[in-house]
N, CA, C and O of each residue as an XYZ file, in Angstrom:
612
protein
N      80.738    -11.461    -38.499
C      80.102    -12.739    -38.229
C      80.747    -13.431    -37.032
O      80.042    -14.006    -36.204
N      82.075    -13.385    -36.927
C      82.774    -14.058    -35.831
C      82.310    -13.607    -34.446
O      82.066    -14.460    -33.592
N      82.173    -12.259    -34.178
C      81.743    -11.834    -32.846
C      80.335    -12.311    -32.506
O      79.994    -12.407    -31.327
N      79.520    -12.608    -33.496
C      78.162    -13.047    -33.260
C      78.107    -14.494    -32.764
O      77.208    -14.846    -32.001
N      79.042    -15.325    -33.180
C      79.021    -16.746    -32.834
C      79.088    -16.969    -31.319
O      78.260    -17.719    -30.801
N      80.029    -16.359    -30.574
C      80.026    -16.562    -29.119
C      78.722    -16.099    -28.461
O      78.270    -16.694    -27.483
N      78.123    -15.034    -29.004
C      76.862    -14.548    -28.465
C      75.750    -15.569    -28.680
O      74.935    -15.801    -27.787
N      75.717    -16.177    -29.858
C      74.712    -17.202    -30.153
C      74.913    -18.404    -29.236
O      73.948    -18.944    -28.696
N      76.156    -18.821    -29.061
C      76.435    -19.960    -28.189
C      76.028    -19.633    -26.760
O      75.439    -20.474    -26.081
N      76.332    -18.429    -26.294
C      75.934    -18.016    -24.943
C      74.415    -18.056    -24.804
O      73.893    -18.439    -23.757
N      73.708    -17.661    -25.859
C      72.248    -17.720    -25.834
C      71.741    -19.146    -25.729
O      70.792    -19.420    -24.994
N      72.372    -20.056    -26.463
C      71.999    -21.469    -26.365
C      72.230    -21.990    -24.953
O      71.394    -22.714    -24.413
N      73.367    -21.623    -24.350
C      73.668    -22.068    -22.996
C      72.642    -21.532    -22.012
O      72.192    -22.263    -21.130
N      72.269    -20.275    -22.149
C      71.286    -19.689    -21.246
C      69.959    -20.422    -21.365
O      69.300    -20.683    -20.359
N      69.565    -20.753    -22.584
C      68.337    -21.496    -22.794
C      68.458    -22.905    -22.232
O      67.539    -23.399    -21.580
N      69.589    -23.548    -22.485
C      69.795    -24.925    -22.030
C      69.828    -25.015    -20.514
O      69.377    -26.009    -19.944
N      70.349    -24.007    -19.863
C      70.476    -24.049    -18.409
C      69.206    -23.607    -17.703
O      69.132    -23.659    -16.476
N      68.227    -23.182    -18.444
C      66.968    -22.770    -17.841
C      66.931    -21.267    -17.692
O      67.791    -20.669    -17.045
N      65.937    -20.670    -18.291
C      65.855    -19.218    -18.280
C      65.070    -18.688    -17.092
O      64.761    -17.498    -17.045
N      64.738    -19.550    -16.124
C      64.006    -19.048    -14.984
C      64.927    -18.218    -14.091
O      66.138    -18.167    -14.310
N      64.350    -17.578    -13.095
C      65.133    -16.667    -12.269
C      66.030    -17.398    -11.292
O      67.020    -16.826    -10.838
N      65.724    -18.633    -10.954
C      66.566    -19.389    -10.032
C      67.790    -19.924    -10.736
O      67.767    -20.166    -11.942
N      68.856    -20.107     -9.986
C      70.055    -20.678    -10.590
C      69.917    -22.190    -10.602
O      69.419    -22.776     -9.641
N      70.351    -22.822    -11.674
C      70.226    -24.272    -11.754
C      71.170    -24.944    -10.769
O      72.263    -24.448    -10.495
N      70.732    -26.073    -10.245
C      71.590    -26.833     -9.341
C      72.667    -27.528    -10.167
O      72.495    -27.713    -11.371
N      73.781    -27.919     -9.535
C      74.838    -28.607    -10.288
C      74.337    -29.878    -10.975
O      74.863    -30.252    -12.023
N      73.331    -30.548    -10.408
C      72.796    -31.761    -11.019
C      72.090    -31.449    -12.339
O      72.074    -32.285    -13.242
N      71.505    -30.252    -12.458
C      70.738    -29.901    -13.641
C      71.586    -29.245    -14.719
O      71.116    -29.069    -15.843
N      72.807    -28.883    -14.411
C      73.651    -28.182    -15.364
C      74.162    -29.150    -16.414
O      74.779    -30.164    -16.086
N      73.905    -28.839    -17.670
C      74.323    -29.708    -18.765
C      75.711    -29.316    -19.266
O      76.521    -30.191    -19.573
N      75.997    -28.023    -19.353
C      77.260    -27.541    -19.907
C      78.140    -26.991    -18.797
O      77.717    -26.135    -18.020
N      79.380    -27.496    -18.731
C      80.323    -27.051    -17.700
C      81.733    -27.013    -18.278
O      82.023    -27.656    -19.287
N      82.594    -26.256    -17.631
C      84.009    -26.258    -18.005
C      84.653    -27.522    -17.433
O      84.301    -27.962    -16.339
N      85.577    -28.090    -18.161
C      86.264    -29.312    -17.725
C      87.428    -28.925    -16.823
O      88.591    -29.118    -17.178
N      87.109    -28.377    -15.654
C      88.150    -27.883    -14.762
C      88.403    -28.800    -13.569
O      88.994    -28.373    -12.577
N      87.966    -30.046    -13.652
C      88.185    -30.978    -12.549
C      89.382    -31.884    -12.847
O      89.793    -32.037    -13.997
N      89.923    -32.473    -11.801
C      91.096    -33.334    -11.960
C      90.741    -34.651    -12.643
O      91.532    -35.190    -13.417
N      89.561    -35.159    -12.354
C      89.109    -36.404    -12.984
C      87.584    -36.370    -13.069
O      86.953    -35.383    -12.692
N      87.013    -37.440    -13.558
C      85.569    -37.487    -13.767
C      84.847    -38.284    -12.685
O      83.705    -38.698    -12.885
N      85.495    -38.504    -11.540
C      84.924    -39.353    -10.497
C      83.603    -38.819     -9.941
O      82.779    -39.608     -9.479
N      83.382    -37.514     -9.971
C      82.118    -36.973     -9.454
C      80.922    -37.413    -10.290
O      79.786    -37.342     -9.821
N      81.157    -37.865    -11.516
C      80.074    -38.303    -12.398
C      79.901    -39.817    -12.406
O      78.943    -40.322    -12.992
N      80.809    -40.548    -11.767
C      80.818    -42.013    -11.794
C      79.458    -42.568    -11.368
O      78.996    -42.288    -10.262
N      78.820    -43.347    -12.234
C      77.523    -43.991    -12.061
C      76.361    -43.004    -11.973
O      75.235    -43.415    -11.694
N      76.607    -41.699    -12.207
C      75.539    -40.699    -12.155
C      75.278    -40.059    -13.515
O      74.126    -39.901    -13.918
N      76.342    -39.694    -14.218
C      76.231    -38.959    -15.481
C      77.132    -39.590    -16.540
O      78.051    -40.349    -16.235
N      76.835    -39.249    -17.796
C      77.683    -39.644    -18.917
C      78.376    -38.379    -19.432
O      77.759    -37.588    -20.145
N      79.631    -38.180    -19.085
C      80.331    -36.986    -19.588
C      80.614    -37.070    -21.083
O      81.045    -38.100    -21.600
N      80.360    -35.964    -21.754
C      80.805    -35.758    -23.129
C      81.808    -34.620    -23.022
O      81.438    -33.490    -22.706
N      83.076    -34.916    -23.286
C      84.130    -33.921    -23.156
C      84.484    -33.422    -24.551
O      84.797    -34.208    -25.445
N      84.431    -32.104    -24.722
C      84.734    -31.488    -26.011
C      86.025    -30.687    -25.846
O      86.073    -29.701    -25.110
N      87.064    -31.132    -26.545
C      88.364    -30.459    -26.515
C      88.559    -29.668    -27.804
O      88.091    -30.069    -28.869
N      89.252    -28.546    -27.692
C      89.662    -27.769    -28.864
C      90.855    -26.926    -28.436
O      91.073    -26.696    -27.246
N      91.617    -26.472    -29.410
C      92.773    -25.628    -29.101
C      92.369    -24.176    -28.875
O      93.172    -23.370    -28.406
N      91.114    -23.842    -29.212
C      90.619    -22.479    -29.036
C      89.103    -22.523    -29.074
O      88.525    -23.384    -29.736
N      88.452    -21.605    -28.372
C      86.995    -21.538    -28.447
C      86.534    -20.984    -29.790
O      85.340    -20.992    -30.089
N      87.475    -20.504    -30.601
C      87.161    -20.021    -31.945
C      87.337    -21.089    -33.013
O      87.120    -20.820    -34.194
N      87.725    -22.297    -32.618
C      87.879    -23.416    -33.548
C      86.516    -23.684    -34.201
O      85.538    -23.907    -33.487
N      86.426    -23.667    -35.525
C      85.135    -23.896    -36.195
C      84.482    -25.224    -35.809
O      83.259    -25.294    -35.691
N      85.271    -26.267    -35.613
C      84.710    -27.564    -35.220
C      84.109    -27.472    -33.814
O      83.050    -28.043    -33.554
N      84.779    -26.756    -32.912
C      84.268    -26.575    -31.552
C      82.956    -25.796    -31.590
O      81.990    -26.173    -30.926
N      82.919    -24.724    -32.355
C      81.706    -23.910    -32.454
C      80.553    -24.742    -33.011
O      79.437    -24.690    -32.494
N      80.826    -25.508    -34.067
C      79.786    -26.355    -34.651
C      79.305    -27.394    -33.645
O      78.102    -27.621    -33.515
N      80.241    -28.030    -32.928
C      79.866    -29.051    -31.950
C      78.986    -28.468    -30.856
O      77.985    -29.079    -30.480
N      79.342    -27.301    -30.339
C      78.558    -26.700    -29.270
C      77.170    -26.297    -29.756
O      76.200    -26.402    -29.005
N      77.063    -25.842    -30.991
C      75.756    -25.517    -31.558
C      74.898    -26.772    -31.692
O      73.705    -26.748    -31.391
N      75.510    -27.871    -32.144
C      74.785    -29.138    -32.273
C      74.288    -29.625    -30.911
O      73.147    -30.072    -30.790
N      75.130    -29.540    -29.901
C      74.751    -29.985    -28.561
C      73.670    -29.095    -27.963
O      72.716    -29.592    -27.365
N      73.813    -27.791    -28.121
C      72.849    -26.851    -27.548
C      71.474    -26.955    -28.207
O      70.461    -26.636    -27.585
N      71.438    -27.395    -29.448
C      70.178    -27.481    -30.175
C      69.276    -28.601    -29.665
O      68.065    -28.554    -29.878
N      69.837    -29.602    -28.999
C      69.028    -30.753    -28.550
C      69.374    -31.147    -27.115
O      69.655    -32.312    -26.837
N      69.352    -30.192    -26.223
C      69.717    -30.486    -24.825
C      68.758    -31.467    -24.164
O      69.162    -32.207    -23.266
N      67.485    -31.491    -24.590
C      66.524    -32.398    -23.953
C      66.947    -33.856    -24.133
O      66.766    -34.662    -23.220
N      67.500    -34.206    -25.279
C      67.977    -35.573    -25.509
C      69.179    -35.882    -24.623
O      69.337    -37.012    -24.161
N      70.022    -34.884    -24.387
C      71.178    -35.076    -23.513
C      70.732    -35.254    -22.062
O      71.239    -36.128    -21.359
N      69.801    -34.440    -21.621
C      69.296    -34.535    -20.249
C      68.646    -35.891    -20.022
O      68.844    -36.508    -18.975
N      67.872    -36.358    -20.995
C      67.193    -37.657    -20.893
C      68.193    -38.798    -20.696
O      67.875    -39.802    -20.058
N      69.385    -38.645    -21.237
C      70.411    -39.691    -21.157
C      71.471    -39.395    -20.094
O      72.539    -40.009    -20.098
N      71.186    -38.472    -19.198
C      72.101    -38.123    -18.092
C      73.463    -37.669    -18.591
O      74.488    -38.056    -18.030
N      73.485    -36.854    -19.637
C      74.740    -36.368    -20.208
C      75.109    -35.028    -19.582
O      74.252    -34.170    -19.372
N      76.383    -34.865    -19.290
C      76.935    -33.566    -18.908
C      78.031    -33.259    -19.922
O      78.887    -34.101    -20.194
N      78.002    -32.048    -20.482
C      78.981    -31.652    -21.491
C      80.066    -30.824    -20.817
O      79.791    -29.794    -20.201
N      81.299    -31.290    -20.945
C      82.453    -30.590    -20.374
C      83.299    -30.058    -21.519
O      83.531    -30.758    -22.504
N      83.758    -28.827    -21.391
C      84.549    -28.229    -22.464
C      85.925    -27.828    -21.955
O      86.082    -27.387    -20.817
N      86.915    -27.990    -22.822
C      88.297    -27.587    -22.531
C      88.870    -27.006    -23.819
O      89.133    -27.730    -24.779
N      89.058    -25.688    -23.826
C      89.573    -25.012    -25.025
C      90.899    -24.313    -24.754
O      91.276    -23.392    -25.478
N      91.606    -24.748    -23.716
C      92.870    -24.099    -23.357
C      93.982    -25.134    -23.214
O      94.230    -25.618    -22.110
N      94.659    -25.483    -24.316
C      95.723    -26.489    -24.226
C      96.891    -26.027    -23.356
O      97.600    -26.861    -22.793
N      97.104    -24.724    -23.236
C      98.219    -24.215    -22.425
C      98.012    -24.501    -20.947
O      98.988    -24.589    -20.201
N      96.764    -24.649    -20.500
C      96.487    -24.923    -19.086
C      96.876    -26.344    -18.696
O      97.074    -26.630    -17.515
N      96.988    -27.232    -19.673
C      97.386    -28.624    -19.427
C      96.552    -29.251    -18.308
O      97.093    -29.756    -17.324
N      95.235    -29.213    -18.472
C      94.323    -29.778    -17.470
C      94.557    -31.281    -17.327
O      95.089    -31.933    -18.225
N      94.150    -31.808    -16.188
C      94.317    -33.240    -15.924
C      93.579    -34.083    -16.964
O      94.092    -35.109    -17.409
N      92.384    -33.655    -17.349
C      91.628    -34.408    -18.360
C      92.327    -34.365    -19.710
O      92.365    -35.367    -20.424
N      92.877    -33.214    -20.060
C      93.598    -33.074    -21.336
C      94.831    -33.965    -21.333
O      95.133    -34.609    -22.338
N      95.542    -34.009    -20.219
C      96.734    -34.852    -20.136
C      96.375    -36.334    -20.213
O      97.116    -37.126    -20.795
N      95.240    -36.704    -19.625
C      94.817    -38.106    -19.636
C      94.293    -38.544    -21.007
O      94.616    -39.633    -21.482
N      93.483    -37.687    -21.638
C      92.827    -38.085    -22.891
C      93.626    -37.717    -24.139
O      93.341    -38.228    -25.222
N      94.609    -36.849    -24.006
C      95.553    -36.503    -25.056
C      94.920    -36.128    -26.398
O      95.197    -36.767    -27.413
N      94.079    -35.104    -26.408
C      93.486    -34.704    -27.691
C      94.507    -34.004    -28.578
O      95.450    -33.383    -28.088
N      94.311    -34.109    -29.863
C      95.116    -33.373    -30.849
C      94.169    -32.446    -31.582
O      93.464    -32.878    -32.494
N      94.141    -31.200    -31.204
C      93.188    -30.271    -31.796
C      91.798    -30.548    -31.263
O      91.615    -30.748    -30.062
N      90.807    -30.559    -32.163
C      89.426    -30.836    -31.750
C      89.249    -32.323    -31.475
O      89.757    -33.167    -32.213
N      88.518    -32.636    -30.397
C      88.167    -34.028    -30.118
C      86.941    -34.071    -29.223
O      86.835    -33.312    -28.259
N      86.015    -34.968    -29.549
C      84.847    -35.240    -28.733
C      85.054    -36.601    -28.096
O      85.384    -37.565    -28.786
N      84.863    -36.691    -26.781
C      85.025    -37.951    -26.059
C      83.741    -38.244    -25.299
O      83.267    -37.405    -24.533
N      83.177    -39.424    -25.503
C      82.009    -39.876    -24.758
C      82.492    -40.851    -23.696
O      83.145    -41.849    -24.002
N      82.167    -40.554    -22.451
C      82.559    -41.393    -21.323
C      81.294    -42.000    -20.735
O      80.305    -41.296    -20.531
N      81.315    -43.288    -20.463
C      80.147    -43.962    -19.898
C      80.002    -43.698    -18.413
O      80.900    -43.147    -17.777
N      78.863    -44.095    -17.866
C      78.640    -43.940    -16.433
C      79.635    -44.749    -15.617
O      79.899    -44.430    -14.458
N      80.188    -45.799    -16.224
C      81.180    -46.626    -15.533
C      82.568    -45.991    -15.546
O      83.499    -46.529    -14.948
N      82.714    -44.851    -16.223
C      83.996    -44.146    -16.262
C      84.872    -44.519    -17.442
O      85.940    -43.935    -17.620
N      84.451    -45.468    -18.245
C      85.238    -45.883    -19.405
C      84.993    -45.007    -20.618
O      83.882    -44.521    -20.830
N      86.030    -44.808    -21.411
C      85.892    -44.042    -22.650
C      85.204    -44.930    -23.679
O      85.704    -45.999    -24.029
N      84.058    -44.475    -24.155
C      83.245    -45.262    -25.085
C      83.428    -44.854    -26.534
O      83.203    -45.652    -27.444
N      83.843    -43.593    -26.753
C      83.889    -43.081    -28.111
C      84.806    -41.874    -28.166
O      84.798    -41.034    -27.267
N      85.607    -41.792    -29.241
C      86.433    -40.619    -29.533
C      86.180    -40.235    -30.976
O      86.207    -41.083    -31.868
N      85.932    -38.952    -31.205
C      85.696    -38.479    -32.568
C      86.527    -37.227    -32.818
O      86.533    -36.322    -31.983
N      87.229    -37.154    -33.946
C      88.038    -35.973    -34.267
C      87.258    -34.900    -35.030
O      87.849    -33.956    -35.556
N      85.938    -35.044    -35.091
C      85.090    -34.098    -35.808
C      83.754    -34.000    -35.073
O      83.419    -34.897    -34.299
N      82.982    -32.932    -35.296
C      81.704    -32.759    -34.599
C      80.727    -33.889    -34.898
O      80.690    -34.445    -35.995
N      79.939    -34.202    -33.877
C      78.930    -35.254    -33.989
C      77.590    -34.697    -33.570
O      77.505    -33.942    -32.601
N      76.547    -35.057    -34.285
C      75.193    -34.626    -33.986
C      74.688    -35.332    -32.722
O      75.123    -36.440    -32.411
N      73.773    -34.690    -32.001
C      73.211    -35.286    -30.786
C      72.499    -36.596    -31.109
O      72.517    -37.524    -30.301
N      71.880    -36.680    -32.272
C      71.211    -37.925    -32.656
C      72.210    -39.082    -32.718
O      71.908    -40.186    -32.266
N      73.399    -38.833    -33.277
C      74.430    -39.873    -33.357
C      74.962    -40.224    -31.970
O      75.180    -41.396    -31.662
N      75.168    -39.221    -31.146
C      75.626    -39.456    -29.774
C      74.571    -40.256    -29.013
O      74.907    -41.196    -28.292
N      73.302    -39.890    -29.168
C      72.206    -40.588    -28.487
C      72.130    -42.047    -28.906
O      71.919    -42.924    -28.068
N      72.298    -42.310    -30.186
C      72.267    -43.701    -30.666
C      73.391    -44.517    -30.040
O      73.186    -45.667    -29.652
N      74.581    -43.922    -29.942
C      75.703    -44.629    -29.315
C      75.414    -44.921    -27.851
O      75.693    -46.015    -27.359
N      74.852    -43.932    -27.156
C      74.516    -44.124    -25.738
C      73.446    -45.189    -25.593
O      73.540    -46.046    -24.715
N      72.423    -45.146    -26.447
C      71.304    -46.081    -26.336
C      71.710    -47.533    -26.581
O      70.973    -48.444    -26.202
N      72.850    -47.764    -27.198
C      73.348    -49.123    -27.425
C      74.119    -49.664    -26.227
O      74.402    -50.861    -26.169
N      74.464    -48.806    -25.272
C      75.260    -49.231    -24.119
C      74.417    -50.075    -23.167
O      73.238    -49.782    -22.965
N      75.010    -51.129    -22.573
C      74.253    -52.006    -21.669
C      73.602    -51.268    -20.493
O      72.470    -51.584    -20.129
N      74.284    -50.309    -19.904
C      73.708    -49.584    -18.770
C      72.480    -48.801    -19.232
O      71.470    -48.768    -18.528
N      72.552    -48.174    -20.398
C      71.410    -47.415    -20.928
C      70.267    -48.355    -21.274
O      69.105    -48.016    -21.053
N      70.576    -49.534    -21.815
C      69.536    -50.510    -22.124
C      68.780    -50.901    -20.849
O      67.557    -51.034    -20.858
N      69.523    -51.081    -19.760
C      68.889    -51.405    -18.474
C      68.013    -50.234    -18.004
O      66.909    -50.452    -17.505
N      68.495    -49.002    -18.159
C      67.710    -47.831    -17.773
C      66.402    -47.765    -18.559
O      65.354    -47.450    -17.995
N      66.459    -48.056    -19.843
C      65.264    -48.025    -20.691
C      64.276    -49.089    -20.226
O      63.080    -48.818    -20.121
N      64.769    -50.311    -19.944
C      63.891    -51.393    -19.451
C      63.240    -51.011    -18.133
O      62.038    -51.207    -17.951
N      64.037    -50.461    -17.205
C      63.505    -50.081    -15.899
C      62.464    -48.971    -16.030
O      61.475    -48.959    -15.297
N      62.680    -48.044    -16.953
C      61.721    -46.965    -17.170
C      60.410    -47.516    -17.725
O      59.329    -47.092    -17.317
N      60.512    -48.469    -18.665
C      59.303    -49.081    -19.223
C      58.533    -49.824    -18.145
O      57.306    -49.739    -18.082
N      59.251    -50.553    -17.294
C      58.592    -51.302    -16.219
C      57.941    -50.359    -15.218
O      56.859    -50.656    -14.711
N      58.572    -49.240    -14.927
C      58.024    -48.275    -13.985
C      56.774    -47.599    -14.541
O      55.883    -47.227    -13.777
N      56.697    -47.439    -15.846
C      55.554    -46.786    -16.472
C      54.439    -47.750    -16.861
O      53.372    -47.329    -17.307
N      54.690    -49.032    -16.691
C      53.682    -50.049    -17.026
C      52.564    -50.012    -15.973
O      52.844    -49.975    -14.774
N      51.299    -50.022    -16.418
C      50.199    -50.034    -15.444
C      50.229    -51.318    -14.628
O      50.631    -52.373    -15.118
N      49.801    -51.211    -13.382
C      49.809    -52.400    -12.503
C      48.840    -53.425    -13.029
O      47.807    -53.087    -13.606
N      49.181    -54.688    -12.824
C      48.337    -55.781    -13.266
C      48.696    -56.299    -14.645
O      48.043    -57.209    -15.155
N      49.713    -55.739    -15.247
C      50.125    -56.215    -16.574
C      51.434    -56.912    -16.478
O      51.955    -57.387    -17.487
């Protein structure tokens, strides 16, 4: 059963990234490795969800990635990029800054602030609800409604 789990996750990633023959642009990529020094490239553009674990075989990490992969459309709609770090020995800059202990999910807002930390897997519906309560997301929803409103109303 264990060897099958990484294969299933890889299948979810392939589906999430688009199964067409073209390679997705960096803007369209939802799942990425957390190999950057900081999150400044996402500032005011994306909402990073950083998933830390001590190993890619951590059951909580596997469950979290399955939950995220199952509803990528909701993540894309909310400008979410999922970053993963499963190598504590590498001592990445993000790991040193956020200081996870074992498994941890971190939601970062478009403003760069940490909005949520969870020591256990969270469903995309719960993550979406948290994002939808944020002032920046509320403004995005209002602007989208106004843009879709027929003229003259």
